[in-house]
KEKE-3310 file (N, C-alpha, C; in steps of 0.2 Angstrom, whole numbers, plus 5000, padded with zeros to 4 digits):
npx = (5460:5448:5447:5434:5431:5441:5437:5424:5427:5435:5425:5417:5425:5427:5414:5412:5421:5416:5404:5410:5416:5405:5398:5408:5408:5395:5396:5406:5400:5390:5398:5404:5393:5389:5400:5400:5388:5392:5403:5395:5388:5398:5404:5393:5393:5405:5404:5394:5401:5411:5404:5400:5413:5416:5407:5411:5424:5421:5415:5426:5435:5427:5425:5439:5441:5433:5438:5451:5447:5441:5452:5460:5452:5451:5464:5467:5457)
npy = (4499:4501:4505:4510:4515:4525:4533:4537:4544:4554:4561:4565:4574:4583:4588:4594:4604:4611:4616:4624:4634:4639:4645:4654:4662:4668:4675:4684:4691:4697:4706:4713:4720:4728:4736:4743:4750:4758:4765:4773:4781:4788:4795:4803:4811:4817:4825:4834:4840:4846:4856:4864:4869:4876:4886:4893:4896:4905:4915:4920:4925:4935:4943:4947:4953:4964:4971:4974:4983:4993:4998:5002:5012:5021:5025:5031:5041)
npz = (6056:6043:6026:6023:6036:6037:6027:6031:6043:6037:6029:6040:6046:6036:6034:6047:6046:6035:6042:6052:6044:6037:6049:6052:6041:6042:6054:6051:6041:6048:6056:6046:6040:6052:6053:6041:6042:6053:6047:6038:6047:6053:6042:6039:6051:6050:6039:6044:6054:6046:6039:6050:6054:6042:6042:6053:6049:6039:6046:6054:6044:6038:6050:6051:6039:6040:6051:6046:6035:6043:6050:6040:6034:6044:6045:6032:6031)
capx = (5455:5447:5446:5428:5431:5445:5433:5419:5431:5437:5419:5415:5430:5426:5407:5413:5425:5411:5400:5414:5417:5398:5397:5413:5406:5389:5399:5410:5395:5387:5402:5404:5387:5390:5406:5397:5383:5396:5406:5390:5387:5404:5404:5388:5395:5411:5401:5390:5406:5414:5399:5401:5419:5416:5404:5416:5430:5419:5414:5433:5437:5422:5427:5445:5441:5429:5443:5456:5444:5440:5458:5463:5448:5453:5471:5467:5453)
capy = (4503:4499:4510:4513:4519:4531:4537:4540:4549:4560:4564:4568:4580:4588:4591:4598:4610:4615:4619:4629:4639:4642:4649:4659:4667:4671:4680:4689:4695:4702:4711:4718:4725:4733:4741:4747:4755:4763:4770:4778:4786:4792:4799:4809:4815:4821:4830:4839:4844:4850:4862:4869:4872:4880:4892:4896:4899:4911:4920:4923:4928:4941:4948:4949:4958:4970:4974:4977:4988:4998:5001:5006:5018:5026:5028:5035:5046)
capz = (6053:6036:6021:6024:6042:6036:6023:6035:6047:6033:6028:6046:6047:6031:6036:6052:6043:6032:6046:6055:6039:6037:6055:6052:6036:6045:6059:6047:6037:6053:6058:6040:6040:6057:6051:6035:6046:6057:6043:6035:6052:6054:6036:6040:6057:6048:6035:6048:6057:6041:6038:6055:6053:6036:6044:6058:6045:6035:6051:6056:6038:6038:6055:6050:6034:6043:6055:6041:6032:6048:6052:6034:6033:6049:6044:6026:6032)
cpx = (5454:5447:5440:5428:5435:5441:5427:5422:5433:5431:5417:5419:5428:5419:5408:5416:5420:5406:5403:5415:5410:5397:5402:5410:5400:5392:5402:5405:5391:5391:5403:5399:5387:5395:5403:5392:5387:5400:5401:5389:5392:5405:5399:5390:5401:5408:5397:5395:5410:5410:5400:5407:5420:5413:5408:5422:5427:5417:5421:5435:5433:5424:5434:5445:5438:5434:5449:5453:5443:5447:5461:5459:5450:5460:5471:5462:5454)
cpy = (4501:4506:4514:4517:4525:4536:4541:4545:4555:4564:4568:4575:4585:4592:4596:4605:4614:4619:4625:4635:4643:4647:4655:4665:4671:4677:4686:4694:4700:4708:4716:4723:4730:4738:4745:4752:4760:4768:4775:4783:4791:4797:4805:4814:4820:4826:4836:4843:4849:4857:4867:4873:4877:4887:4896:4900:4906:4917:4924:4927:4935:4946:4951:4955:4965:4974:4978:4983:4994:5002:5005:5012:5023:5029:5033:5041:5049)
cpz = (6045:6032:6022:6031:6041:6032:6027:6040:6043:6031:6034:6047:6042:6032:6042:6050:6039:6036:6050:6050:6038:6043:6054:6047:6038:6050:6056:6043:6042:6055:6052:6039:6046:6055:6045:6038:6049:6053:6039:6040:6053:6048:6037:6046:6054:6043:6039:6051:6052:6039:6043:6055:6048:6038:6049:6054:6042:6040:6053:6050:6038:6043:6054:6045:6036:6047:6051:6038:6037:6049:6046:6033:6038:6048:6037:6027:6038)
residu = (MET:SER:ASP:LYS:ASP:ASN:LEU:ASP:ARG:ALA:LEU:ASP:ILE:ALA:LEU:GLU:ALA:LEU:GLU:ARG:ILE:SER:HIS:HIS:GLU:LYS:GLU:CYS:GLY:LYS:ARG:TRP:SER:GLU:ALA:THR:ILE:GLU:LEU:ARG:GLU:LEU:LYS:LYS:ALA:THR:ASN:ASP:HIS:SER:VAL:ARG:TRP:GLU:LYS:LEU:ALA:TRP:LEU:VAL:ILE:GLY:ALA:SER:LEU:THR:CYS:VAL:VAL:THR:ILE:VAL:SER:SER:VAL:VAL:PHE)
# end
């Protein structure tokens, strides 16, 4: 093989590598955007659930406080 053939072969390999890299970057970009969207949805769902649990916690605290006040007032009076 001559130097020109080796150079042409090296250029072909380099171009193929660049095409593969470009395809890989496009694929990773799509996956990254999907992951970002999924993380946003997960954050929203987590915030919604935390609001529900906070309401439930205040309900339990309020009910417990009412029970304690009722018991103490029945014992005192």
